[in-house]
C-alpha positions in Angstrom: 7.3 -28.2 -29.4 3.9 -26.8 -28.3 4.7 -27.7 -24.6 7.9 -25.8 -24.8 6.3 -22.6 -26.0 3.4 -22.9 -23.5 6.0 -23.3 -20.7 8.0 -20.3 -22.0 4.8 -18.2 -22.2 4.0 -19.1 -18.6 7.5 -18.1 -17.4 7.2 -14.8 -19.3 3.8 -14.1 -17.8 4.8 -14.9 -14.3 8.0 -12.9 -14.5 6.4 -9.9 -16.1 3.7 -9.8 -13.4 6.4 -9.1 -10.8 7.5 -6.1 -12.7 4.3 -4.2 -12.2 4.7 -3.9 -8.4 5.8 -0.4 -7.6 7.4 1.4 -4.7 6.4 5.0 -3.7 8.6 7.0 -1.4 7.1 9.2 1.3 9.3 11.6 3.1 9.0 12.7 6.6 10.2 16.3 7.2 9.1 18.9 9.7 7.0 16.3 11.6 4.8 15.8 8.5 4.4 13.2 5.8 5.2 14.6 2.3 1.7 13.6 1.2 -1.6 13.4 3.1 -3.2 10.9 0.7 -1.8 8.4 -1.7 -3.3 5.7 -4.0 -1.3 2.6 -4.8 -2.0 -0.8 -6.4 -2.4 -4.0 -4.6 1.0 -5.5 -4.1 2.8 -2.2 -4.2 5.1 -1.0 -1.4 5.5 2.4 0.3 9.0 3.4 1.4 8.8 5.8 4.3 12.1 7.8 4.7 12.8 9.8 7.8 14.5 13.0 6.6 13.5 14.7 9.9 15.8 15.4 12.8 13.6 13.5 15.3 12.6 9.8 15.7 9.2 8.8 14.2 7.0 5.7 14.4 4.9 4.2 11.6 1.6 2.6 12.4 -0.5 1.2 9.6 -4.2 0.9 10.5 -6.6 -1.0 8.3 -10.4 -0.5 7.9 -11.1 -2.9 10.8 -8.9 -0.8 13.1 -6.2 -3.5 13.2 -2.9 -1.7 13.6 0.6 -2.8 12.5 3.3 -1.0 14.4 6.4 -0.8 12.2 8.6 0.3 15.1 10.8 3.3 15.8 12.4 5.1 12.9 15.4 7.2 13.7 16.5 10.1 11.5 17.9 8.8 8.2 16.2 5.4 8.5 13.6 4.0 6.1 10.7 1.6 6.7 8.9 -0.3 3.9 5.3 -1.4 4.0 3.9 -3.7 1.4 0.1 -3.5 0.7 -1.2 -6.9 -0.2 -4.9 -6.3 0.1 -7.2 -3.6 -1.3 -8.7 -1.1 1.1 -8.1 2.2 2.9 -5.3 2.5 5.4 -4.5 5.2 7.9 -0.8 5.9 8.5 0.1 7.5 11.9 3.1 8.4 13.9 2.4 7.5 17.5 5.1 10.0 18.7 3.6 12.9 16.7 -0.2 12.6 16.6 -0.6 15.3 14.0 1.5 13.2 11.5 -1.1 11.3 9.5 -2.0 10.3 6.0 -4.3 7.8 4.2 -3.4 5.2 1.6 -6.0 3.8 -0.7 -5.0 0.4 -2.2 -6.8 -0.5 -5.4 
């Protein structure tokens, strides 16, 4: 009986851990991100939605200047970025250099 309860507790613990990941939406309008700074938790995702009438591009740059190009994002499209490690990340649009924000991952 003890083994059954231990196994059940493990399943509940593992399953409930998945529920804590969050997704935050960042809009892009007027060639700007809706926020210039954001703090998220490790394992959280950011959902970038292009509500603009022009194409954008999402680049995620870590503290070591390693860039991840998420590709072109046409009007109405969304791009998701999961943040698996703690640190500070710069978000840039390579098409519109004034579009930038920072994301701190705790």
